[in-house]
N, CA and C atoms of all chains as a GROMACS GRO file, in nm:
protein
  570
    1MET      N    1  -0.267  -2.101  -1.562
    1MET     CA    2  -0.319  -1.967  -1.585
    1MET      C    3  -0.203  -1.868  -1.552
    2GLU      N    4  -0.192  -1.767  -1.640
    2GLU     CA    5  -0.088  -1.671  -1.601
    2GLU      C    6  -0.128  -1.579  -1.452
    3PHE      N    7  -0.030  -1.564  -1.406
    3PHE     CA    8  -0.056  -1.491  -1.276
    3PHE      C    9  -0.154  -1.363  -1.271
    4ARG      N   10  -0.120  -1.287  -1.366
    4ARG     CA   11  -0.204  -1.176  -1.340
    4ARG      C   12  -0.336  -1.180  -1.380
    5ASP      N   13  -0.370  -1.276  -1.483
    5ASP     CA   14  -0.534  -1.302  -1.510
    5ASP      C   15  -0.599  -1.363  -1.398
    6GLY      N   16  -0.523  -1.431  -1.299
    6GLY     CA   17  -0.603  -1.492  -1.192
    6GLY      C   18  -0.571  -1.400  -1.061
    7MET      N   19  -0.493  -1.297  -1.062
    7MET     CA   20  -0.457  -1.238  -0.947
    7MET      C   21  -0.564  -1.173  -0.873
    8GLU      N   22  -0.690  -1.133  -0.917
    8GLU     CA   23  -0.779  -1.058  -0.834
    8GLU      C   24  -0.839  -1.184  -0.771
    9LYS      N   25  -0.878  -1.299  -0.842
    9LYS     CA   26  -0.951  -1.415  -0.758
    9LYS      C   27  -0.875  -1.450  -0.657
   10ARG      N   28  -0.735  -1.469  -0.680
   10ARG     CA   29  -0.656  -1.540  -0.586
   10ARG      C   30  -0.635  -1.436  -0.458
   11TYR      N   31  -0.614  -1.328  -0.479
   11TYR     CA   32  -0.607  -1.230  -0.372
   11TYR      C   33  -0.735  -1.244  -0.284
   12ASN      N   34  -0.884  -1.234  -0.346
   12ASN     CA   35  -0.999  -1.231  -0.294
   12ASN      C   36  -0.980  -1.360  -0.178
   13GLN      N   37  -0.943  -1.473  -0.248
   13GLN     CA   38  -0.938  -1.608  -0.154
   13GLN      C   39  -0.855  -1.614  -0.052
   14ILE      N   40  -0.708  -1.546  -0.071
   14ILE     CA   41  -0.611  -1.536   0.051
   14ILE      C   42  -0.653  -1.442   0.131
   15LEU      N   43  -0.733  -1.330   0.094
   15LEU     CA   44  -0.768  -1.213   0.199
   15LEU      C   45  -0.875  -1.297   0.283
   16LYS      N   46  -0.972  -1.326   0.212
   16LYS     CA   47  -1.077  -1.405   0.303
   16LYS      C   48  -1.028  -1.502   0.384
   17ASN      N   49  -0.951  -1.581   0.347
   17ASN     CA   50  -0.883  -1.685   0.418
   17ASN      C   51  -0.815  -1.622   0.540
   18TYR      N   52  -0.747  -1.518   0.529
   18TYR     CA   53  -0.677  -1.459   0.634
   18TYR      C   54  -0.764  -1.380   0.750
   19LEU      N   55  -0.882  -1.345   0.683
   19LEU     CA   56  -0.986  -1.290   0.789
   19LEU      C   57  -1.067  -1.400   0.884
   20ASN      N   58  -1.074  -1.535   0.808
   20ASN     CA   59  -1.129  -1.647   0.890
   20ASN      C   60  -1.017  -1.680   0.967
   21GLU      N   61  -0.882  -1.702   0.936
   21GLU     CA   62  -0.802  -1.803   1.009
   21GLU      C   63  -0.690  -1.716   1.108
   22LYS      N   64  -0.676  -1.586   1.051
   22LYS     CA   65  -0.568  -1.513   1.123
   22LYS      C   66  -0.457  -1.582   1.178
   23ASP      N   67  -0.389  -1.683   1.106
   23ASP     CA   68  -0.275  -1.757   1.165
   23ASP      C   69  -0.161  -1.714   1.073
   24GLU      N   70  -0.053  -1.768   1.113
   24GLU     CA   71   0.072  -1.778   1.009
   24GLU      C   72   0.072  -1.823   0.889
   25LYS      N   73   0.006  -1.922   0.869
   25LYS     CA   74   0.002  -1.991   0.719
   25LYS      C   75  -0.066  -1.901   0.642
   26ALA      N   76  -0.202  -1.805   0.689
   26ALA     CA   77  -0.266  -1.716   0.606
   26ALA      C   78  -0.177  -1.609   0.556
   27LEU      N   79  -0.087  -1.564   0.672
   27LEU     CA   80  -0.008  -1.446   0.632
   27LEU      C   81   0.131  -1.496   0.534
   28TYR      N   82   0.154  -1.637   0.557
   28TYR     CA   83   0.246  -1.683   0.466
   28TYR      C   84   0.207  -1.673   0.326
   29LEU      N   85   0.069  -1.720   0.308
   29LEU     CA   86   0.009  -1.716   0.172
   29LEU      C   87   0.030  -1.533   0.099
   30GLY      N   88   0.019  -1.454   0.215
   30GLY     CA   89   0.044  -1.313   0.154
   30GLY      C   90   0.164  -1.306   0.111
   31GLN      N   91   0.259  -1.363   0.170
   31GLN     CA   92   0.419  -1.328   0.132
   31GLN      C   93   0.433  -1.392  -0.006
   32LYS      N   94   0.373  -1.501  -0.017
   32LYS     CA   95   0.404  -1.586  -0.141
   32LYS      C   96   0.337  -1.497  -0.262
   33PHE      N   97   0.240  -1.421  -0.223
   33PHE     CA   98   0.147  -1.344  -0.327
   33PHE      C   99   0.248  -1.239  -0.358
   34SER      N  100   0.291  -1.198  -0.236
   34SER     CA  101   0.385  -1.074  -0.258
   34SER      C  102   0.479  -1.101  -0.361
   35ARG      N  103   0.574  -1.199  -0.323
   35ARG     CA  104   0.666  -1.248  -0.415
   35ARG      C  105   0.644  -1.252  -0.578
   36LYS      N  106   0.539  -1.310  -0.575
   36LYS     CA  107   0.482  -1.329  -0.728
   36LYS      C  108   0.436  -1.204  -0.799
   37SER      N  109   0.367  -1.132  -0.717
   37SER     CA  110   0.332  -0.996  -0.777
   37SER      C  111   0.456  -0.893  -0.817
   38ILE      N  112   0.580  -0.907  -0.725
   38ILE     CA  113   0.690  -0.852  -0.756
   38ILE      C  114   0.757  -0.900  -0.900
   39GLU      N  115   0.769  -1.047  -0.878
   39GLU     CA  116   0.818  -1.123  -1.018
   39GLU      C  117   0.743  -1.057  -1.124
   40HIS      N  118   0.614  -1.049  -1.122
   40HIS     CA  119   0.543  -1.002  -1.243
   40HIS      C  120   0.521  -0.851  -1.256
   41LEU      N  121   0.611  -0.781  -1.180
   41LEU     CA  122   0.624  -0.641  -1.220
   41LEU      C  123   0.483  -0.569  -1.177
   42VAL      N  124   0.411  -0.615  -1.078
   42VAL     CA  125   0.301  -0.554  -1.042
   42VAL      C  126   0.342  -0.423  -0.956
   43PRO      N  127   0.308  -0.298  -0.998
   43PRO     CA  128   0.362  -0.201  -0.922
   43PRO      C  129   0.263  -0.181  -0.778
   44PRO      N  130   0.335  -0.127  -0.691
   44PRO     CA  131   0.248  -0.107  -0.537
   44PRO      C  132   0.124  -0.051  -0.553
   45GLU      N  133   0.104   0.042  -0.619
   45GLU     CA  134  -0.029   0.119  -0.660
   45GLU      C  135  -0.121   0.008  -0.698
   46GLU      N  136  -0.103  -0.088  -0.781
   46GLU     CA  137  -0.182  -0.174  -0.845
   46GLU      C  138  -0.226  -0.253  -0.715
   47MET      N  139  -0.128  -0.288  -0.650
   47MET     CA  140  -0.160  -0.395  -0.531
   47MET      C  141  -0.258  -0.330  -0.434
   48ILE      N  142  -0.236  -0.186  -0.401
   48ILE     CA  143  -0.340  -0.100  -0.343
   48ILE      C  144  -0.500  -0.122  -0.392
   49SER      N  145  -0.482  -0.085  -0.531
   49SER     CA  146  -0.626  -0.104  -0.612
   49SER      C  147  -0.643  -0.239  -0.586
   50LEU      N  148  -0.603  -0.329  -0.605
   50LEU     CA  149  -0.639  -0.474  -0.606
   50LEU      C  150  -0.695  -0.492  -0.450
   51HIS      N  151  -0.639  -0.442  -0.364
   51HIS     CA  152  -0.683  -0.470  -0.208
   51HIS      C  153  -0.830  -0.384  -0.210
   52ARG      N  154  -0.804  -0.256  -0.270
   52ARG     CA  155  -0.950  -0.178  -0.233
   52ARG      C  156  -1.062  -0.262  -0.304
   53ASN      N  157  -1.049  -0.315  -0.428
   53ASN     CA  158  -1.140  -0.373  -0.504
   53ASN      C  159  -1.205  -0.494  -0.432
   54THR      N  160  -1.116  -0.555  -0.362
   54THR     CA  161  -1.133  -0.685  -0.302
   54THR      C  162  -1.216  -0.667  -0.167
   55VAL      N  163  -1.167  -0.546  -0.093
   55VAL     CA  164  -1.222  -0.517   0.031
   55VAL      C  165  -1.399  -0.460  -0.017
   56LYS      N  166  -1.395  -0.411  -0.114
   56LYS     CA  167  -1.532  -0.347  -0.172
   56LYS      C  168  -1.616  -0.480  -0.168
   57GLU      N  169  -1.582  -0.572  -0.251
   57GLU     CA  170  -1.630  -0.683  -0.265
   57GLU      C  171  -1.677  -0.779  -0.137
   58ILE      N  172  -1.562  -0.779  -0.042
   58ILE     CA  173  -1.607  -0.852   0.091
   58ILE      C  174  -1.683  -0.787   0.173
   59PHE      N  175  -1.689  -0.637   0.184
   59PHE     CA  176  -1.774  -0.566   0.267
   59PHE      C  177  -1.846  -0.464   0.163
   60PRO      N  178  -1.953  -0.514   0.121
   60PRO     CA  179  -2.021  -0.439   0.013
   60PRO      C  180  -2.114  -0.309   0.082
   61ASN      N  181  -2.110  -0.317   0.199
   61ASN     CA  182  -2.198  -0.190   0.279
   61ASN      C  183  -2.096  -0.094   0.340
   62LEU      N  184  -1.968  -0.096   0.311
   62LEU     CA  185  -1.885   0.024   0.358
   62LEU      C  186  -1.915   0.144   0.318
   63PRO      N  187  -1.889   0.266   0.408
   63PRO     CA  188  -1.923   0.391   0.359
   63PRO      C  189  -1.852   0.427   0.231
   64LYS      N  190  -1.879   0.495   0.134
   64LYS     CA  191  -1.827   0.516   0.030
   64LYS      C  192  -1.696   0.584   0.032
   65GLU      N  193  -1.681   0.682   0.152
   65GLU     CA  194  -1.573   0.748   0.185
   65GLU      C  195  -1.435   0.670   0.222
   66VAL      N  196  -1.486   0.555   0.290
   66VAL     CA  197  -1.380   0.459   0.325
   66VAL      C  198  -1.302   0.399   0.183
   67ILE      N  199  -1.387   0.361   0.096
   67ILE     CA  200  -1.333   0.344  -0.023
   67ILE      C  201  -1.265   0.425  -0.104
   68ASP      N  202  -1.303   0.562  -0.093
   68ASP     CA  203  -1.252   0.680  -0.156
   68ASP      C  204  -1.121   0.682  -0.085
   69SER      N  205  -1.105   0.669   0.033
   69SER     CA  206  -0.967   0.684   0.121
   69SER      C  207  -0.852   0.610   0.037
   70PHE      N  208  -0.904   0.471  -0.007
   70PHE     CA  209  -0.811   0.397  -0.086
   70PHE      C  210  -0.731   0.475  -0.213
   71ASP      N  211  -0.822   0.589  -0.267
   71ASP     CA  212  -0.776   0.635  -0.392
   71ASP      C  213  -0.665   0.725  -0.356
   72PHE      N  214  -0.669   0.799  -0.218
   72PHE     CA  215  -0.558   0.888  -0.181
   72PHE      C  216  -0.439   0.794  -0.145
   73LEU      N  217  -0.452   0.686  -0.101
   73LEU     CA  218  -0.339   0.594  -0.064
   73LEU      C  219  -0.282   0.544  -0.187
   74ILE      N  220  -0.335   0.526  -0.302
   74ILE     CA  221  -0.276   0.496  -0.431
   74ILE      C  222  -0.214   0.591  -0.486
   75GLU      N  223  -0.287   0.713  -0.484
   75GLU     CA  224  -0.204   0.833  -0.523
   75GLU      C  225  -0.059   0.831  -0.467
   76VAL      N  226  -0.060   0.812  -0.340
   76VAL     CA  227   0.082   0.793  -0.248
   76VAL      C  228   0.169   0.717  -0.317
   77MET      N  229   0.098   0.567  -0.299
   77MET     CA  230   0.187   0.454  -0.350
   77MET      C  231   0.260   0.479  -0.503
   78ILE      N  232   0.187   0.598  -0.582
   78ILE     CA  233   0.249   0.570  -0.710
   78ILE      C  234   0.397   0.633  -0.709
   79GLY      N  235   0.424   0.729  -0.617
   79GLY     CA  236   0.573   0.754  -0.584
   79GLY      C  237   0.648   0.635  -0.562
   80TYR      N  238   0.610   0.543  -0.478
   80TYR     CA  239   0.680   0.434  -0.444
   80TYR      C  240   0.706   0.340  -0.576
   81GLY      N  241   0.600   0.335  -0.650
   81GLY     CA  242   0.598   0.253  -0.754
   81GLY      C  243   0.719   0.304  -0.861
   82LEU      N  244   0.714   0.424  -0.883
   82LEU     CA  245   0.835   0.490  -0.948
   82LEU      C  246   0.971   0.460  -0.906
   83ALA      N  247   0.960   0.483  -0.757
   83ALA     CA  248   1.098   0.440  -0.704
   83ALA      C  249   1.144   0.278  -0.739
   84TYR      N  250   1.037   0.207  -0.734
   84TYR     CA  251   1.060   0.070  -0.746
   84TYR      C  252   1.106   0.038  -0.898
   85GLN      N  253   1.036   0.098  -0.994
   85GLN     CA  254   1.064   0.078  -1.152
   85GLN      C  255   1.228   0.133  -1.170
   86GLU      N  256   1.256   0.235  -1.102
   86GLU     CA  257   1.387   0.295  -1.106
   86GLU      C  258   1.488   0.158  -1.059
   87HIS      N  259   1.440   0.106  -0.969
   87HIS     CA  260   1.519  -0.013  -0.908
   87HIS      C  261   1.537  -0.128  -0.995
   88GLN      N  262   1.424  -0.132  -1.079
   88GLN     CA  263   1.413  -0.243  -1.194
   88GLN      C  264   1.526  -0.198  -1.304
   89SER      N  265   1.531  -0.089  -1.346
   89SER     CA  266   1.618  -0.033  -1.465
   89SER      C  267   1.765  -0.047  -1.398
   90LEU      N  268   1.788  -0.001  -1.267
   90LEU     CA  269   1.930  -0.001  -1.228
   90LEU      C  270   1.969  -0.154  -1.230
   91ARG      N  271   1.880  -0.247  -1.188
   91ARG     CA  272   1.926  -0.386  -1.182
   91ARG      C  273   1.952  -0.426  -1.318
   92PHE      N  274   1.886  -0.385  -1.413
   92PHE     CA  275   1.897  -0.420  -1.568
   92PHE      C  276   2.027  -0.369  -1.611
   93GLN      N  277   2.054  -0.261  -1.567
   93GLN     CA  278   2.212  -0.194  -1.615
   93GLN      C  279   2.335  -0.274  -1.568
   94GLN      N  280   2.293  -0.324  -1.439
   94GLN     CA  281   2.412  -0.404  -1.373
   94GLN      C  282   2.411  -0.538  -1.428
   95GLN      N  283   2.314  -0.593  -1.498
   95GLN     CA  284   2.338  -0.728  -1.536
   95GLN      C  285   2.418  -0.739  -1.650
   96MET      N  286   1.012   2.103   1.225
   96MET     CA  287   0.987   1.965   1.289
   96MET      C  288   1.011   1.869   1.201
   97GLU      N  289   1.083   1.754   1.273
   97GLU     CA  290   1.136   1.627   1.177
   97GLU      C  291   1.000   1.587   1.106
   98PHE      N  292   1.029   1.544   0.981
   98PHE     CA  293   0.921   1.478   0.886
   98PHE      C  294   0.853   1.380   0.965
   99ARG      N  295   0.911   1.283   1.019
   99ARG     CA  296   0.877   1.146   1.066
   99ARG      C  297   0.801   1.182   1.215
  100ASP      N  298   0.855   1.274   1.290
  100ASP     CA  299   0.769   1.296   1.398
  100ASP      C  300   0.642   1.352   1.377
  101GLY      N  301   0.622   1.416   1.273
  101GLY     CA  302   0.483   1.485   1.233
  101GLY      C  303   0.379   1.410   1.133
  102MET      N  304   0.462   1.319   1.086
  102MET     CA  305   0.403   1.241   0.973
  102MET      C  306   0.242   1.184   0.982
  103GLU      N  307   0.211   1.148   1.112
  103GLU     CA  308   0.090   1.090   1.139
  103GLU      C  309  -0.016   1.193   1.136
  104LYS      N  310   0.014   1.325   1.222
  104LYS     CA  311  -0.070   1.441   1.216
  104LYS      C  312  -0.105   1.476   1.042
  105ARG      N  313   0.016   1.494   0.988
  105ARG     CA  314   0.006   1.552   0.857
  105ARG      C  315  -0.084   1.459   0.768
  106TYR      N  316  -0.059   1.340   0.768
  106TYR     CA  317  -0.123   1.246   0.670
  106TYR      C  318  -0.282   1.229   0.731
  107ASN      N  319  -0.309   1.245   0.835
  107ASN     CA  320  -0.448   1.276   0.890
  107ASN      C  321  -0.490   1.398   0.854
  108GLN      N  322  -0.419   1.502   0.822
  108GLN     CA  323  -0.472   1.638   0.779
  108GLN      C  324  -0.506   1.634   0.622
  109ILE      N  325  -0.423   1.552   0.546
  109ILE     CA  326  -0.416   1.575   0.405
  109ILE      C  327  -0.516   1.456   0.349
  110LEU      N  328  -0.546   1.328   0.439
  110LEU     CA  329  -0.638   1.250   0.393
  110LEU      C  330  -0.762   1.291   0.418
  111LYS      N  331  -0.797   1.369   0.520
  111LYS     CA  332  -0.930   1.440   0.550
  111LYS      C  333  -0.943   1.549   0.462
  112ASN      N  334  -0.862   1.627   0.402
  112ASN     CA  335  -0.876   1.734   0.311
  112ASN      C  336  -0.899   1.654   0.181
  113TYR      N  337  -0.850   1.548   0.128
  113TYR     CA  338  -0.868   1.461   0.041
  113TYR      C  339  -1.057   1.435   0.022
  114LEU      N  340  -1.087   1.389   0.142
  114LEU     CA  341  -1.206   1.333   0.143
  114LEU      C  342  -1.316   1.443   0.137
  115ASN      N  343  -1.270   1.554   0.184
  115ASN     CA  344  -1.355   1.674   0.159
  115ASN      C  345  -1.364   1.738   0.049
  116GLU      N  346  -1.238   1.746  -0.009
  116GLU     CA  347  -1.235   1.819  -0.144
  116GLU      C  348  -1.236   1.761  -0.260
  117LYS      N  349  -1.159   1.620  -0.261
  117LYS     CA  350  -1.178   1.560  -0.374
  117LYS      C  351  -1.119   1.619  -0.505
  118ASP      N  352  -1.021   1.690  -0.485
  118ASP     CA  353  -0.971   1.776  -0.612
  118ASP      C  354  -0.827   1.751  -0.638
  119GLU      N  355  -0.776   1.792  -0.718
  119GLU     CA  356  -0.633   1.774  -0.784
  119GLU      C  357  -0.532   1.831  -0.672
  120LYS      N  358  -0.576   1.943  -0.632
  120LYS     CA  359  -0.473   2.006  -0.504
  120LYS      C  360  -0.475   1.919  -0.393
  121ALA      N  361  -0.564   1.833  -0.344
  121ALA     CA  362  -0.584   1.758  -0.255
  121ALA      C  363  -0.476   1.630  -0.280
  122LEU      N  364  -0.507   1.573  -0.412
  122LEU     CA  365  -0.421   1.454  -0.466
  122LEU      C  366  -0.274   1.504  -0.459
  123TYR      N  367  -0.251   1.633  -0.498
  123TYR     CA  368  -0.104   1.675  -0.508
  123TYR      C  369  -0.040   1.676  -0.376
  124LEU      N  370  -0.126   1.708  -0.281
  124LEU     CA  371  -0.042   1.697  -0.142
  124LEU      C  372  -0.008   1.552  -0.091
  125GLY      N  373  -0.077   1.451  -0.145
  125GLY     CA  374  -0.040   1.316  -0.142
  125GLY      C  375   0.063   1.292  -0.219
  126GLN      N  376   0.085   1.346  -0.322
  126GLN     CA  377   0.197   1.296  -0.418
  126GLN      C  378   0.331   1.380  -0.345
  127LYS      N  379   0.319   1.488  -0.288
  127LYS     CA  380   0.411   1.537  -0.200
  127LYS      C  381   0.455   1.482  -0.073
  128PHE      N  382   0.357   1.459  -0.005
  128PHE     CA  383   0.363   1.335   0.097
  128PHE      C  384   0.452   1.206   0.057
  129SER      N  385   0.416   1.169  -0.049
  129SER     CA  386   0.483   1.045  -0.089
  129SER      C  387   0.625   1.072  -0.122
  130ARG      N  388   0.673   1.167  -0.180
  130ARG     CA  389   0.812   1.222  -0.218
  130ARG      C  390   0.879   1.239  -0.084
  131LYS      N  391   0.821   1.306   0.020
  131LYS     CA  392   0.893   1.306   0.141
  131LYS      C  393   0.922   1.188   0.222
  132SER      N  394   0.819   1.107   0.191
  132SER     CA  395   0.820   0.965   0.276
  132SER      C  396   0.933   0.895   0.227
  133ILE      N  397   0.948   0.881   0.078
  133ILE     CA  398   1.066   0.804   0.005
  133ILE      C  399   1.159   0.870   0.041
  134GLU      N  400   1.205   0.994   0.070
  134GLU     CA  401   1.309   1.082   0.108
  134GLU      C  402   1.370   1.025   0.221
  135HIS      N  403   1.269   1.008   0.317
  135HIS     CA  404   1.316   0.971   0.448
  135HIS      C  405   1.311   0.833   0.479
  136LEU      N  406   1.322   0.754   0.370
  136LEU     CA  407   1.316   0.601   0.391
  136LEU      C  408   1.224   0.532   0.452
  137VAL      N  409   1.108   0.592   0.459
  137VAL     CA  410   0.964   0.537   0.516
  137VAL      C  411   0.929   0.414   0.424
  138PRO      N  412   0.936   0.294   0.453
  138PRO     CA  413   0.904   0.168   0.378
  138PRO      C  414   0.750   0.173   0.346
  139PRO      N  415   0.723   0.113   0.233
  139PRO     CA  416   0.576   0.114   0.176
  139PRO      C  417   0.492   0.047   0.271
  140GLU      N  418   0.548  -0.053   0.361
  140GLU     CA  419   0.447  -0.136   0.461
  140GLU      C  420   0.416  -0.023   0.578
  141GLU      N  421   0.498   0.055   0.610
  141GLU     CA  422   0.485   0.177   0.726
  141GLU      C  423   0.390   0.269   0.665
  142MET      N  424   0.376   0.293   0.542
  142MET     CA  425   0.267   0.402   0.485
  142MET      C  426   0.147   0.326   0.506
  143ILE      N  427   0.133   0.198   0.468
  143ILE     CA  428   0.006   0.126   0.477
  143ILE      C  429  -0.051   0.133   0.637
  144SER      N  430   0.044   0.116   0.723
  144SER     CA  431  -0.002   0.117   0.861
  144SER      C  432  -0.020   0.248   0.893
  145LEU      N  433   0.034   0.349   0.857
  145LEU     CA  434  -0.011   0.467   0.871
  145LEU      C  435  -0.144   0.513   0.825
  146HIS      N  436  -0.176   0.465   0.717
  146HIS     CA  437  -0.308   0.476   0.654
  146HIS      C  438  -0.407   0.398   0.736
  147ARG      N  439  -0.372   0.280   0.775
  147ARG     CA  440  -0.468   0.206   0.851
  147ARG      C  441  -0.521   0.273   0.978
  148ASN      N  442  -0.401   0.346   1.053
  148ASN     CA  443  -0.429   0.394   1.156
  148ASN      C  444  -0.513   0.538   1.144
  149THR      N  445  -0.494   0.597   1.053
  149THR     CA  446  -0.558   0.721   1.020
  149THR      C  447  -0.700   0.710   0.972
  150VAL      N  448  -0.739   0.586   0.901
  150VAL     CA  449  -0.864   0.534   0.858
  150VAL      C  450  -0.966   0.503   0.992
  151LYS      N  451  -0.873   0.445   1.087
  151LYS     CA  452  -0.925   0.394   1.214
  151LYS      C  453  -0.974   0.518   1.291
  152GLU      N  454  -0.883   0.618   1.294
  152GLU     CA  455  -0.934   0.731   1.373
  152GLU      C  456  -1.037   0.815   1.298
  153ILE      N  457  -1.021   0.823   1.167
  153ILE     CA  458  -1.123   0.898   1.109
  153ILE      C  459  -1.284   0.842   1.095
  154PHE      N  460  -1.281   0.693   1.087
  154PHE     CA  461  -1.412   0.620   1.077
  154PHE      C  462  -1.387   0.523   1.217
  155PRO      N  463  -1.409   0.556   1.328
  155PRO     CA  464  -1.398   0.477   1.460
  155PRO      C  465  -1.517   0.377   1.439
  156ASN      N  466  -1.624   0.361   1.369
  156ASN     CA  467  -1.717   0.243   1.381
  156ASN      C  468  -1.692   0.142   1.280
  157LEU      N  469  -1.576   0.162   1.202
  157LEU     CA  470  -1.564   0.030   1.112
  157LEU      C  471  -1.555  -0.093   1.153
  158PRO      N  472  -1.592  -0.210   1.108
  158PRO     CA  473  -1.600  -0.336   1.156
  158PRO      C  474  -1.448  -0.374   1.167
  159LYS      N  475  -1.412  -0.449   1.278
  159LYS     CA  476  -1.297  -0.480   1.303
  159LYS      C  477  -1.237  -0.557   1.202
  160GLU      N  478  -1.292  -0.612   1.135
  160GLU     CA  479  -1.253  -0.720   1.009
  160GLU      C  480  -1.197  -0.625   0.901
  161VAL      N  481  -1.246  -0.505   0.865
  161VAL     CA  482  -1.196  -0.404   0.782
  161VAL      C  483  -1.048  -0.369   0.818
  162ILE      N  484  -1.028  -0.327   0.938
  162ILE     CA  485  -0.912  -0.284   0.993
  162ILE      C  486  -0.814  -0.386   0.992
  163ASP      N  487  -0.855  -0.518   1.040
  163ASP     CA  488  -0.770  -0.629   0.994
  163ASP      C  489  -0.726  -0.674   0.875
  164SER      N  490  -0.816  -0.648   0.761
  164SER     CA  491  -0.757  -0.668   0.634
  164SER      C  492  -0.646  -0.580   0.598
  165PHE      N  493  -0.633  -0.482   0.665
  165PHE     CA  494  -0.497  -0.386   0.639
  165PHE      C  495  -0.381  -0.476   0.680
  166ASP      N  496  -0.392  -0.527   0.792
  166ASP     CA  497  -0.259  -0.618   0.842
  166ASP      C  498  -0.230  -0.710   0.727
  167PHE      N  499  -0.334  -0.773   0.644
  167PHE     CA  500  -0.277  -0.860   0.544
  167PHE      C  501  -0.186  -0.766   0.432
  168LEU      N  502  -0.243  -0.662   0.390
  168LEU     CA  503  -0.187  -0.585   0.288
  168LEU      C  504  -0.062  -0.541   0.330
  169ILE      N  505  -0.044  -0.503   0.464
  169ILE     CA  506   0.080  -0.464   0.519
  169ILE      C  507   0.178  -0.603   0.500
  170GLU      N  508   0.147  -0.717   0.527
  170GLU     CA  509   0.250  -0.831   0.491
  170GLU      C  510   0.262  -0.837   0.365
  171VAL      N  511   0.166  -0.816   0.256
  171VAL     CA  512   0.184  -0.802   0.113
  171VAL      C  513   0.298  -0.710   0.098
  172MET      N  514   0.276  -0.582   0.153
  172MET     CA  515   0.366  -0.480   0.108
  172MET      C  516   0.510  -0.502   0.160
  173ILE      N  517   0.540  -0.572   0.264
  173ILE     CA  518   0.676  -0.586   0.323
  173ILE      C  519   0.755  -0.654   0.217
  174GLY      N  520   0.717  -0.711   0.109
  174GLY     CA  521   0.804  -0.772  -0.002
  174GLY      C  522   0.848  -0.643  -0.071
  175TYR      N  523   0.749  -0.571  -0.102
  175TYR     CA  524   0.778  -0.439  -0.206
  175TYR      C  525   0.879  -0.353  -0.092
  176GLY      N  526   0.863  -0.356   0.022
  176GLY     CA  527   0.965  -0.278   0.096
  176GLY      C  528   1.093  -0.334   0.096
  177LEU      N  529   1.108  -0.477   0.092
  177LEU     CA  530   1.244  -0.525   0.081
  177LEU      C  531   1.314  -0.497  -0.066
  178ALA      N  532   1.208  -0.505  -0.154
  178ALA     CA  533   1.258  -0.481  -0.298
  178ALA      C  534   1.320  -0.342  -0.301
  179TYR      N  535   1.236  -0.230  -0.238
  179TYR     CA  536   1.280  -0.079  -0.228
  179TYR      C  537   1.414  -0.062  -0.166
  180GLN      N  538   1.412  -0.153  -0.059
  180GLN     CA  539   1.559  -0.140   0.036
  180GLN      C  540   1.674  -0.166  -0.052
  181GLU      N  541   1.646  -0.274  -0.140
  181GLU     CA  542   1.765  -0.356  -0.242
  181GLU      C  543   1.796  -0.219  -0.329
  182HIS      N  544   1.688  -0.167  -0.367
  182HIS     CA  545   1.701  -0.036  -0.460
  182HIS      C  546   1.803   0.048  -0.413
  183GLN      N  547   1.769   0.103  -0.273
  183GLN     CA  548   1.865   0.194  -0.205
  183GLN      C  549   2.002   0.149  -0.219
  184SER      N  550   2.032   0.019  -0.182
  184SER     CA  551   2.160  -0.005  -0.153
  184SER      C  552   2.241  -0.022  -0.321
  185LEU      N  553   2.152  -0.061  -0.414
  185LEU     CA  554   2.202  -0.039  -0.547
  185LEU      C  555   2.267   0.088  -0.576
  186ARG      N  556   2.177   0.180  -0.542
  186ARG     CA  557   2.194   0.299  -0.571
  186ARG      C  558   2.321   0.372  -0.485
  187PHE      N  559   2.341   0.311  -0.362
  187PHE     CA  560   2.442   0.352  -0.288
  187PHE      C  561   2.584   0.305  -0.371
  188GLN      N  562   2.573   0.165  -0.390
  188GLN     CA  563   2.683   0.112  -0.471
  188GLN      C  564   2.730   0.190  -0.579
  189GLN      N  565   2.620   0.269  -0.668
  189GLN     CA  566   2.645   0.312  -0.786
  189GLN      C  567   2.688   0.456  -0.773
  190GLN      N  568   2.709   0.513  -0.632
  190GLN     CA  569   2.734   0.654  -0.635
  190GLN      C  570   2.891   0.650  -0.601
   0.00000   0.00000   0.00000
């Protein structure tokens, strides 16, 4: 299965696993997911959006404001995403 | 005041303002904050940590698990931080 198609389901699994286990192995799955996401050019703001949707699913009774606060973080991370895109194009130029 | 010294207080202000106003101007303050953070080499995982601490302060009764879920997101964003550092050093080499 293509990484992007399955990434929501996978993130849900590994975040739930982390909340249950809270161990190094669970964190390691997060690092692996991060590497795959970067490899597949998932921008950081999309990671935050994925996290928001997953948290919303795991904790359906959270106040709306808590979920809304993620939208602000997404806005902030868009700048980081642009810096990262620039990095990709610099790397491309150097190849 | 140095940006880094005041960034927690500032993020708290602009996130609260966003939650109250939910308008373009409030989002624009987020973009400005993002640019400043990148300029001051604040890594993305530190941004998530800042967001977590601010959310914890604004919503003191959130379940511990919701706050813990940010630790997992921080772990994921560390990979993005490393990619961004690489970008900085590439830019330095090209200057």
